[in-house]
N, C-alpha and C positions, 0 to 999 in steps of 0.2 A: 260455127256459130258466129253470127255477125256482131261486131264490136258495138255497133250503133244500138242494138237491142239491149245490150248491157248498160250502156250509158243512159238510154231512155229509162230503164228500170231505176237506176240510181237517182235520176232527176224527178221521178214520179212520186206520188204520195204513198205508193205501195211500199217502197223501201223504208219510209219513215215508220209505217205501221209494223213492218217486220222487225225493225230495230227496236221499236218500243216493246213489242211482245217479247223479244229476247232479253231485254233489260229487266222486264218484270219477272220472267221465268228465272233468270239468274238470281235476282233479289230474293224471290221466294225460297229457292233452294238454299241460299246463304243464310237466311233467317232461320229456316228449319234446322240446318246444321248447327248454327250457333246455339239455338235453344236446346238441342239434344246434348251438345257438349256441356252446356251450363247445368243441365239436369244430371249428367254423369259426374261432373265435378262436385255438385252439391251432395250427390249420393255417396261418393267416396269420402268426402269430408265428414258426413254424418256417421258413416260406417267406422271411421277412424276412432270415434268416441268409444266404441266397444273394446277396442284393443288397448286403449290408454286409460280408461276410467276404471279404477279399482273396484268401485262400488258395483258397477255392472258386471265385471268379471266375477266378483264374489257372489252376486245374485244368481248368475247363470250356473256357477258351480254348485251353489246351495240347492237350486231347483233340480239339477241333474242328480246330485247325490241323494236328495230326499226321494226322488222318483224311484231310484234303483234300490233303496233300502226297503226290504220287505216288511220291516217292523214299523214303518212310518207311512203316512198317507197325507197327500196335500189337501185332501178334503177336510181333514181334521183342523188344518190351519184356518180354514174358512169358517168352520162351525164351532170349534171349542174356544172358550174364553182364555184358557191357559196358553193356547198357541197363537193368540192374536198378535203378539210381538213378532212372530215369525213372518207375518204378512209384510213387514217392512223389508224383509230379505228377499221376498219373491216379487214384490211390486216393481222394483226398478227395472228388471229385465223385461217384464211384461209391458210396462209403459214405454220402454225403449223400442221394442218391436211393434207395439201399437202405433207409435209415432212414425216408424218406417212405413208401416202399412198404410197409414193415412196419407203420407207423402207420395207413395206410389199411386194410391187410388185417385188423388186429385192432380197428379202430374208434376209434383215438385221434384220427386226423385225418379230416376230411371229404373224401370221394372227389370230390364235385362241385367243391369249392373247389380241390383240387389239379388236377383235370381242366381247369378254366377258366383257371387261372393258369400252369400249367407243362406242359401236355400235350405240346407240340412239343419242349420241352427234355428231357423224360423219354424220349420216343420216340427222339430223335436221340442222346442220351447212350448209350442201350442199343445202338442200331444201330452207332454209331461204335466202341463198346468190345466188341462181341460177339465178334470173333476173340480179343481179349485175354482175355475172361472164359472162353471155351471152352478156351483153352490153360492158363489157371490151374486150371480145374476138372480138366483132364486131368493136369496135373503133380501136383496135390495129391490126386488121386483122390477129390475131393469134388464131386459133381455138383449139390450144393445151393447152392454159392456164388452169391450175387446172384440167387437164385431169385425173391425178391420183386420185385426190379426187373424181371426178365424177365416175371413174371406181370402186374405193373401196366402195363408198357409194352404188352404184348399186349392187355390189357383196354381201354386207352384208345385204341389204334390201330384197333380193330375197330369194325364197325357196331353199332348199338344192340342188336340181337338177340343178338350175341355177349356183350354185357355182362351179360346175364341168366345166361349160362354162367359168367361171372367171379364173379358173386354166389354161385353155387352152389359153385364151386371155391375160394372165398375161404378156407375153413377147412381145406382139404387142404394138407398139407405135402409137401415133396420126399422121395420114397422111391425115387428112381431108382437102379437098379443097372445099370452097363454093364460 
């Protein structure tokens, strides 16, 4: 290869265009990586609340124990006046996982980080509280309550090909009318 051809390339406008394109490509990759790292960090910080907040721990244990006790029903908590005070024990864990689900849905938190660290907890929390949520939705005539928790629980409990559908439905909101 002739050295003059290389020198001519460096002195031409093409070299400037190639350099500009490379700078833009590297910048885009760097910004994407930074945003992903920031989402992962925010996810881990929010997840840390569950391990350190006694009220959330107590709420999660209460929901689990109530679910496995054959003599009790979470539906009663939603419907009976004498059990209304128990709603304060269930609501913190539901609100916590609803916040996680909203954060994942709008891109504040990293979906993969949440999936790897709390998959079973999110699925079980929704399954245990599903009768309670359905009754509350019915009573308040608001079928959108805890919709993000339901969406995220469904997304992470399904096989990988269903998760593509979750990506598509990520930006749709609840508009159910019953």
